[in-house]
N, C-alpha and C positions, 0 to 999 in steps of 0.2 A: 488791654494786658499786655503786658510784655511777653514778648515771644522770644528773644535773644537779644543778646547785647555783646558786643566785642570789639574792640578798637586798639588801634596802636596810637596811643597819644606823642610818644618820639618816633615816627616811622621817618626814615630817610630813605624812601622811596618816592616816586612822583604821586601826586595825590589821586589822581584815578587809579592807580594799582592798587595804594592802600583801602580804597574805597571800596573796589572790588573785592580784595581780600578779604575783609572785615565782615564783608555782607554776608559772604559765603561761610565766615566760619563763625557769626553770630546765627548763622540759619542750621547749622549742623555740628558746632562747636561747644556751642553753652553749655557747660556741665548742668547747669540747673532746670534746663529743658530737655524734651526729647527734640529729637531735628525735626525741622518745618517739612512736611511734606508736599508733594506735588500738588495735590487738592486743595491746602491751604492758600497756596500763593494769590486766588484771587480776594480772598479775604483779610488779608495783611497789608497793614498803613506801614508803608516803609519809612525810616528818618535818619537823615545823616547829620551828624553834627563835626564841623570840622574846628577843629583847636587850635588855641592861638599857642604858642610858646609858652611853658610853665614859669611862673617868677616865684623866687622863696618870697615871701612875706616876713619880713625881720622887725623884729620888733624888740624892746628892750625888758617885757616880762611876759609870759605865756598871754596872761589874763588880758592882754592889749589886743591879741587875736580877731575878737568880735568886730572891734572901730575899724578894721583893715578887709572886711570881705563885705562887699554889697549882695544880699539875696536878688537874684534874678539875672545878675550879671556873672558872677564869677563862680567857676568851678573848683574843686579842690582836691588835691592830691596832700593825702598825708605819708609820711617816711616814716618808719618808727623801726626799734632796732629788730623786730622780728617779720616785718611785711610793709607791704605799699598798698593804698587801698585809693581810688578815685570815683567821685561822684560829679555828674555833669551838672550845667548851671541851672538845667530845667527841673532837678531832680526835687531842690526843696520848695519851687513854688508848685509843681503837679501833687506834693505831698503837704502841702501846709507846712511847712517845718519854719520853726524861727531859727535865729542864727544859732542857739546852742544847740539845738535838734540837729541842726547841720552838720554842727563840729563833731556830738556825739556820734553821727549816722558817720560822717568817714572814717572816726575809730573803729565804729564795726565792720565798715567796708574791708579795714587794712586788717581785719583780726584782732584788733586791741581793745581794753577796756575801754567805757565811754569816755574817761578824764585822761587819756593819753596825749590828747592835745595840748595838755597843760604842760606836760613835762617837758623840761628844758633842751633836752637831747631830741626829743620828734622835730622833724621839720614839717612844717606847711607850706603847700604852694597853691596859686592859685592861678587859672587861666580863663579865657573868654571863649565861645563858642559862637559860630555861625551856623545856625540849625535851618535845613530844609525838610521838608516830609510832604507825603502826598495828602492832599485835601480827604480822599476817600481812595480805597482799593483800587490801584490802577490809573488813579485820577492826578488832575494836574498837582505840579510840583509846587510849594508855598512855602515862603520864608518866613519862619515864626520867629513872632518878637515876644520877649518875655515880660 
């Protein structure tokens, strides 16, 4: 079960600085959860996703977006007039979403109705991630292949 998730997809800091800051923020500032307590640390598996720079997906018509997104490879960022949402590439795999569920849920993450990805004024970006996580709490770190 998720215990916190905060990141800096466009950070200008050194990678190690961003990882430290994101880990602290995820443990203490994610508004969806109470802060992680010291006693929980021995039961938590830490996971880090290192993102590539996002690239805008350019299409002639928004209904072409599904043809330009690969589940298990591409994370998504949706920008619309009222906000932005980001979903990591592992999310649709873990939740067993198809491409249309992924597109609907990136809209929800951005605070938008499920079909905003079809609106010409919305912008959709993709990125990839290198994912590392502990195999068990406080255990060896492994690279995750989706």
